[in-house]
C-alpha positions in Angstrom: -41.3 64.2 83.2 -40.1 64.0 79.6 -36.8 62.6 78.3 -33.9 64.7 79.6 -32.3 64.6 76.1 -35.3 66.3 74.7 -36.0 68.8 77.6 -34.7 72.3 77.6 -32.0 73.1 80.2 -31.8 76.0 82.5 -28.5 77.8 82.8 -28.3 80.7 85.3 -32.0 81.0 85.0 -32.0 81.0 81.2 -33.9 78.4 79.4 -31.7 76.8 76.6 -32.9 74.5 73.7 -32.0 70.9 73.9 -28.8 69.7 72.0 -29.3 68.1 68.5 -29.7 64.3 68.4 -26.5 62.2 67.6 -26.3 60.9 64.0 -23.5 58.3 64.2 -25.8 55.3 63.6 -27.1 56.8 60.3 -23.6 57.4 58.8 -22.6 53.7 59.1 -24.9 52.3 56.4 -23.9 55.1 54.0 -20.2 54.3 54.4 -20.7 50.6 54.0 -22.6 51.3 50.8 -19.8 53.4 49.4 -17.3 50.7 50.2 -19.5 48.1 48.5 -19.7 50.3 45.4 -16.0 50.7 45.3 -15.5 47.0 45.6 -17.9 46.3 42.8 -16.2 48.9 40.6 -12.8 47.5 41.4 -13.9 44.0 40.7 -15.5 45.1 37.5 -12.3 46.9 36.4 -10.3 43.8 37.3 -12.7 41.7 35.2 -12.8 44.1 32.3 -9.0 44.5 32.1 -8.3 41.2 30.3 -11.1 41.9 27.9 -9.4 45.0 26.7 -6.3 43.0 25.5 -6.6 41.6 22.0 -6.5 37.8 21.7 -3.2 36.5 20.3 -3.5 35.3 16.7 -3.6 31.5 16.2 -0.2 30.1 15.3 0.2 27.7 12.3 3.0 25.1 12.4 3.7 23.0 9.4 4.1 19.3 9.9 5.3 18.5 6.4 8.9 19.3 5.2 9.8 21.8 2.5 11.1 19.0 0.3 11.5 15.2 0.4 12.9 12.5 -1.8 10.8 9.7 -3.2 11.5 6.7 -0.9 13.3 3.6 -2.1 16.6 2.6 -3.6 17.8 4.8 -6.4 17.6 2.8 -9.7 20.9 1.4 -11.2 21.0 1.7 -14.9 22.9 -0.6 -17.3 25.4 1.9 -18.5 27.8 1.1 -21.4 31.4 0.0 -20.6 32.8 3.0 -22.5 31.8 6.3 -24.1 29.2 8.5 -22.6 25.5 8.3 -21.9 22.7 10.3 -20.3 19.0 9.8 -19.7 16.5 12.5 -19.0 12.8 12.5 -18.5 11.2 15.6 -19.9 9.5 17.5 -17.1 11.3 15.7 -14.3 15.0 16.1 -15.0 18.2 14.0 -15.4 17.6 10.4 -14.6 21.3 9.5 -14.7 24.6 10.0 -16.6 27.8 8.1 -17.3 31.2 8.7 -18.7 32.0 12.3 -17.7 31.8 15.4 -19.8 34.8 15.4 -22.1 33.7 16.5 -25.6 33.7 13.6 -28.1 33.2 13.4 -31.9 29.5 12.9 -32.6 29.4 12.0 -36.3 26.0 12.3 -37.9 24.3 13.2 -34.6 25.5 16.6 -35.8 22.5 16.7 -38.2 20.1 17.2 -35.3 21.5 20.7 -35.0 21.5 21.2 -38.7 17.8 20.3 -38.9 17.0 22.4 -35.8 18.6 25.5 -37.2 16.8 25.0 -40.6 13.4 24.6 -38.9 13.8 27.5 -36.6 14.8 29.7 -39.5 12.2 28.2 -41.9 9.4 26.8 -39.7 7.1 24.0 -41.1 3.7 22.9 -40.0 3.1 19.2 -39.7 2.8 17.7 -43.2 3.8 21.0 -44.9 6.4 20.7 -47.7 7.7 24.3 -47.3 9.8 26.3 -49.8 11.7 24.7 -52.7 15.4 24.6 -53.3 17.3 23.7 -56.4 20.4 21.5 -56.5 23.2 23.5 -58.3 25.5 22.0 -60.9 28.4 22.3 -58.5 26.6 20.5 -55.7 25.6 17.7 -58.1 29.2 17.5 -59.5 30.5 16.8 -56.0 28.5 13.6 -55.6 30.9 11.2 -57.3 33.9 12.3 -55.1 31.7 12.2 -52.0 30.6 8.7 -52.8 34.2 7.6 -53.4 35.0 8.7 -49.8 32.3 6.4 -48.5 30.1 9.2 -47.2 26.5 8.7 -46.4 24.6 10.3 -49.2 21.5 10.6 -51.4 21.8 10.8 -55.1 21.3 14.3 -56.5 21.2 15.9 -60.0 21.8 19.4 -61.2 18.6 21.3 -61.4 16.8 18.9 -59.1 14.0 20.7 -57.2 13.4 19.5 -53.7 11.2 20.9 -50.9 12.5 21.8 -47.5 10.7 18.9 -46.0 12.1 16.4 -48.4 15.6 17.7 -47.9 15.2 17.3 -44.1 14.0 13.8 -44.6 17.1 13.1 -46.6 19.3 14.5 -43.8 17.5 12.9 -40.8 16.5 9.4 -42.2 19.3 8.1 -44.4 21.7 10.7 -42.9 22.7 12.3 -46.2 25.9 14.4 -45.8 25.5 16.1 -49.1 21.9 17.2 -48.4 23.1 18.7 -45.1 25.6 20.8 -47.0 23.0 21.8 -49.6 20.6 22.9 -46.9 23.3 24.9 -45.1 24.2 26.8 -48.3 20.5 27.4 -49.1 19.9 28.9 -45.6 23.1 31.0 -45.1 24.7 31.4 -48.5 27.7 29.2 -47.6 28.5 26.2 -45.4 30.9 28.3 -43.3 28.3 30.9 -42.5 25.8 28.2 -41.5 28.3 26.5 -39.2 28.8 29.9 -37.4 25.0 29.9 -36.9 25.1 26.4 -35.5 27.6 27.4 -32.9 25.7 30.5 -32.0 22.6 28.4 -31.4 24.5 25.9 -29.3 25.7 28.8 -27.1 22.2 30.1 -26.7 21.0 26.7 -25.6 23.7 26.3 -23.0 25.5 23.6 -24.9 28.8 24.7 -23.3 30.9 21.6 -24.4 29.8 21.6 -28.0 31.7 22.9 -31.1 30.6 22.4 -34.7 32.9 22.5 -37.7 30.6 21.2 -40.4 26.8 20.5 -40.8 27.1 16.8 -41.4 29.4 15.5 -38.6 31.9 13.9 -41.0 34.6 16.1 -39.5 35.9 14.6 -36.2 36.5 18.1 -34.9 32.8 18.5 -34.5 32.5 17.5 -30.9 29.9 17.5 -28.1 28.8 15.6 -25.0 25.8 13.4 -24.1 24.5 16.1 -21.8 24.6 18.8 -24.6 22.9 16.5 -27.1 20.1 15.7 -24.6 19.5 19.5 -24.3 19.3 19.8 -28.0 17.2 16.7 -28.6 14.6 18.0 -26.1 14.3 21.3 -27.9 14.3 19.7 -31.4 11.5 17.2 -30.4 9.4 20.1 -29.3 9.2 21.2 -33.0 6.2 19.3 -34.5 7.7 19.0 -38.0 11.0 17.7 -36.6 9.3 15.1 -34.4 7.1 14.0 -37.3 10.0 13.4 -39.6 12.3 11.5 -37.2 9.4 9.2 -36.4 9.1 8.0 -40.0 10.7 4.6 -41.0 11.0 5.7 -44.6 10.3 8.5 -47.0 10.3 9.2 -50.8 12.3 12.0 -52.2 13.1 13.1 -55.8 15.9 11.3 -57.6 16.9 9.1 -54.6 13.4 7.6 -54.4 12.5 5.7 -51.2 15.0 6.1 -48.4 15.1 4.2 -45.0 15.6 5.5 -41.5 18.9 4.3 -40.1 17.4 4.3 -36.6 16.1 0.8 -36.4 14.7 1.4 -32.9 12.0 3.7 -34.2 8.6 2.1 -33.5 10.0 -0.3 -30.8 10.1 0.2 -27.1 8.2 3.4 -27.5 11.0 5.0 -29.5 9.9 8.0 -31.6 13.3 9.2 -33.0 15.8 10.8 -33.3 19.2 10.3 -34.9 22.1 7.9 -35.4 25.8 8.6 -36.1 28.9 6.6 -36.7 32.5 7.1 -37.9 35.8 5.6 -37.1 36.6 8.5 -34.7 33.1 8.8 -33.1 32.2 5.1 -32.9 28.5 4.4 -32.6 26.3 7.3 -31.5 22.6 7.6 -31.0 20.4 10.4 -29.7 16.9 9.0 -29.0 13.5 9.8 -27.7 10.8 7.5 -26.4 7.3 7.9 -24.9 6.1 5.8 -22.0 2.8 5.9 -20.1 3.0 5.9 -16.3 -0.2 6.3 -14.2 -2.1 7.5 -17.2 0.4 10.2 -17.9 2.7 10.2 -21.0 6.3 10.9 -20.3 9.0 11.6 -22.9 12.4 10.0 -22.2 15.3 11.6 -24.0 18.8 10.2 -24.0 22.2 10.1 -25.8 24.8 7.3 -26.1 28.1 8.2 -27.6 31.4 6.5 -28.5 30.4 2.8 -28.7 33.2 0.8 -30.2 33.1 -1.4 -33.3 35.1 -2.3 -36.4 32.5 -0.7 -38.8 29.2 1.2 -38.9 26.9 -1.9 -38.6 28.8 -3.2 -35.5 28.9 0.3 -33.9 25.2 0.9 -34.4 24.3 -2.6 -33.2 26.2 -1.9 -30.0 24.6 1.5 -29.5 21.1 0.1 -30.2 21.7 -2.7 -27.6 22.8 -0.2 -24.9 19.9 2.0 -25.6 17.3 -0.8 -25.4 18.6 -1.8 -22.0 18.7 1.8 -20.7 15.1 2.4 -21.9 13.8 -0.8 -20.3 15.4 0.1 -17.0 14.2 3.7 -17.1 10.6 2.7 -17.9 10.6 0.1 -15.1 11.8 2.7 -12.5 9.1 5.2 -13.3 6.0 4.9 -11.2 3.3 6.8 -9.3 4.3 7.6 -5.8 2.0 8.9 -3.0 3.7 11.5 -0.9 0.7 12.7 1.2 -2.4 10.7 1.9 -5.9 12.1 1.8 -6.7 13.4 5.3 -3.0 13.5 6.3 -2.1 16.3 8.6 -0.2 19.2 7.0 -0.2 21.8 9.7 -1.2 22.3 13.4 -3.2 25.3 14.5 -2.7 26.5 18.0 -5.3 29.1 19.2 -5.5 31.1 22.5 -6.1 29.3 25.8 -5.3 25.8 24.5 -7.8 25.9 21.6 -6.6 24.4 18.3 -7.2 22.3 15.2 -5.3 20.8 12.4 -5.1 21.4 8.6 -5.2 18.3 6.5 -4.9 17.3 2.8 -8.3 17.0 1.2 -6.9 14.5 -1.4 -3.8 12.4 -1.7 -0.8 14.0 -3.4 0.8 11.8 -6.1 3.8 12.4 -8.3 5.3 10.4 -11.1 9.0 9.8 -10.7 11.7 7.4 -9.4 13.2 6.6 -6.0 15.6 9.3 -5.0 14.0 12.1 -7.0 13.6 15.2 -5.0 10.1 16.7 -4.6 9.4 20.2 -3.4 6.4 20.7 -1.1 4.8 24.1 -0.8 2.0 24.6 1.7 0.2 27.9 1.1 -2.0 28.5 4.2 -3.7 31.9 4.7 -3.8 33.5 8.2 -6.2 31.6 10.5 -8.7 33.4 12.7 -9.7 32.3 16.2 -13.0 30.9 14.9 -12.9 28.2 12.1 -15.4 25.7 11.0 -14.7 22.0 10.8 -14.0 20.8 7.2 -13.5 24.4 5.9 -11.2 24.7 2.9 -8.1 26.6 3.9 -5.1 26.8 1.6 -3.4 24.5 -0.8 -0.5 22.0 -0.8 1.6 21.8 -4.0 4.2 19.1 -4.9 6.7 19.5 -7.7 8.8 16.5 -8.7 12.1 17.5 -10.2 11.6 20.1 -13.0 8.0 18.9 -13.6 4.6 20.5 -13.4 3.2 21.0 -9.9 0.3 18.9 -8.6 -1.9 20.3 -5.9 -4.6 19.5 -3.4 -6.8 21.7 -1.3 -6.3 21.8 2.5 -9.2 21.6 5.0 -9.5 22.1 8.7 -10.2 18.9 10.7 -12.0 20.3 13.8 -13.8 23.5 14.6 -12.1 26.1 16.7 -14.0 28.7 18.8 -12.6 31.8 20.5 -12.6 31.6 24.3 -15.7 32.9 26.1 -15.7 36.1 28.3 -15.7 34.0 31.5 -12.7 31.9 30.2 -10.8 35.1 29.5 -11.5 36.5 32.9 -10.8 33.2 34.7 -7.5 32.8 32.8 -6.5 36.3 33.9 -6.6 35.4 37.6 
């Protein structure tokens, strides 16, 4: 007989078909397959999830300060025992000061402003004579009385024709009071009007403790400070014609003939000007400028020494010259080239995702000219960093600015390459 499961059955004499075969065993593989697919899909979604999130941007952390001071002991200058003094290095700032800020008589140092106003109103090129002016009969007639008072003068005559340059030489070299007044009247119509102009210019320059009452400095009510005179001297020396004249040891002008520069320091210790002054009230005064070379760079030192005692002009000037020589020697000795950042020195750290990273380093050493204690500003300009950088790639710039000087800069470079994490690393980190 056949298999009972496949044979028809008989019910009450009726032949019935056999029941369908059972399918339970066929469903099981299908269910298992579905579960496997779901597991794979779930795992794939789990793995893909971290890939959908953007990588965090690398963080850059500076390892250099925003500013620093040049290391070492600050220089001690041989200041005078009395009076006032200040030293400044053009492009760097004030080197030091002594004696406070009380306005003092400045004698013929006043003539620096007189010449400055004339040259700003009537500019001269180097070597140019400029316009001519004529000495009036009244100005010439005043000469005997001026001489009797013991003023510093050059001889003049009625009708004498003198160029602007010659007049300025008479004012700045032998310190002629009468020529300062002649120039003032020529420029402004009267001495009083010119003095008003002098004070207006002083205000514009920020010379807050200065007041002029005459263009020569004979009046002791003309007062200033070492600080204010350093401000003016720096501006005056920036005028080529002014700097050319005060550097001369002598000059020849009409009537007076050859005149000598009272500033005996010119041509020594790098001194290139600018003006002496002395009266009983003011004592010995000197505003000076000198040029020194440091690390192949020329630096201008500008200073003022006021109120040096003495029984007469020669003694007063001798003392102010002695003080100035000592100050200049000490200043020049303190100026040097200082390395703030070495080539290859780290400037910043780069921290990328998943412990990746690199550093940013100076391509060249950063050097500044200055003195111990001078503050230097450091500015690292670093663009945004991507997660992939090459080793040795230029990336940004480091700038150093000493005092008020011009900035010096070096390029920045990455030290090591940095790669973004792989897909597997991102998945593994997400677990």
